[in-house]
C-alpha positions in Angstrom: -1.3 -7.1 14.5 0.1 -4.3 16.4 -1.9 -1.3 17.4 -0.1 1.0 14.9 -0.7 -1.5 12.1 -4.5 -1.7 12.8 -4.7 2.0 13.0 -3.0 2.5 9.6 -5.1 -0.2 8.1 -8.4 1.4 9.3 -7.3 4.8 8.0 -6.5 3.2 4.6 -9.9 1.5 4.5 -11.7 4.7 5.4 -9.9 6.7 2.7 -10.6 4.0 0.1 -14.3 4.2 0.9 -14.2 8.0 0.6 -12.6 7.7 -2.8 -15.2 5.2 -3.9 -18.0 7.5 -2.6 -16.6 10.5 -4.4 -16.3 8.5 -7.7 -19.9 7.3 -7.3 -21.1 10.8 -6.8 -19.3 12.1 -9.9 -20.7 9.1 -11.9 -24.2 9.8 -10.8 -23.8 13.4 -11.7 -22.6 12.5 -15.2 -25.5 10.1 -15.6 -27.9 13.0 -14.6 -29.2 11.0 -11.7 -27.9 13.4 -9.1 -27.1 17.1 -9.3 -23.8 17.7 -7.6 -24.6 21.4 -7.0 -27.3 20.2 -4.5 -24.6 18.5 -2.5 -22.2 21.5 -2.4 -23.8 22.8 0.8 -22.5 19.7 2.6 -18.8 20.4 2.0 -18.0 21.2 5.6 -18.9 17.6 6.5 -15.7 16.6 4.7 -13.7 18.4 7.5 -15.8 16.5 10.0 -15.0 13.2 8.3 -11.3 13.9 8.1 -11.3 14.8 11.8 -13.0 11.6 12.7 -10.5 9.6 10.7 -7.8 11.2 12.7 -9.5 10.3 16.0 -10.1 6.6 15.3 -7.9 3.8 16.5 -5.0 4.8 18.8 -4.0 8.2 17.6 -1.3 10.3 19.2 -2.5 13.1 21.4 -1.6 15.6 18.7 -3.6 13.6 16.0 -6.5 13.3 18.4 -6.6 17.0 19.2 -6.2 18.1 15.6 -9.0 15.7 14.6 -11.2 17.1 17.4 -10.5 20.6 16.1 -11.4 19.6 12.5 -14.6 18.1 13.7 -15.4 21.2 15.6 -14.6 23.6 12.7 -16.5 21.4 10.1 -19.6 21.3 12.3 -19.5 25.0 13.0 -19.1 25.8 9.3 -21.9 23.5 8.4 -24.3 25.2 10.9 -23.2 28.6 9.7 -23.5 28.0 6.0 -26.9 26.4 6.3 -28.0 29.2 8.7 -29.3 26.6 11.2 -30.6 28.1 14.5 -30.1 31.6 13.0 -26.3 31.2 13.5 -24.1 33.4 11.4 -20.4 34.2 11.3 -21.1 37.5 13.0 -23.0 36.1 16.1 -21.1 32.8 16.5 -17.4 33.6 16.4 -17.0 33.2 20.2 -17.8 29.5 19.6 -14.4 29.2 17.9 -12.7 30.5 21.1 -14.6 28.0 23.2 -13.7 25.2 20.8 -10.0 26.2 20.9 -10.0 26.1 24.7 -11.7 22.7 24.7 -9.0 21.3 22.3 -6.3 22.8 24.5 -7.8 21.1 27.6 -8.3 17.7 25.9 -4.8 17.5 24.5 -3.0 17.2 28.0 -5.7 14.7 29.1 -4.9 12.6 26.0 -1.2 12.9 26.7 -1.8 11.5 30.3 -3.8 8.6 28.8 -1.0 7.8 26.4 
């Protein structure tokens, strides 16, 4: 198999597993085993997961940098919404600038690797 074929295959498997997990969560909610409202605080982790799927395999530098950015944004939103470490939108917005610069630095390094 070529590198592109294995990359596409992995992405399809990951998204298939995500759809199975989402279906299982809704089923457990309908059976009153799990309350889906308790899980709502974890929605930024979906961005992290999407970013990780963009970074697996042999992505292009643009896919890798956008995946890295999504992981960064999802992690930041998760910390802010759960008020971990007393982080709020007001006191942590400079972290977005730092993350943007990190993504801008990583992209050319990935282009050299490719």
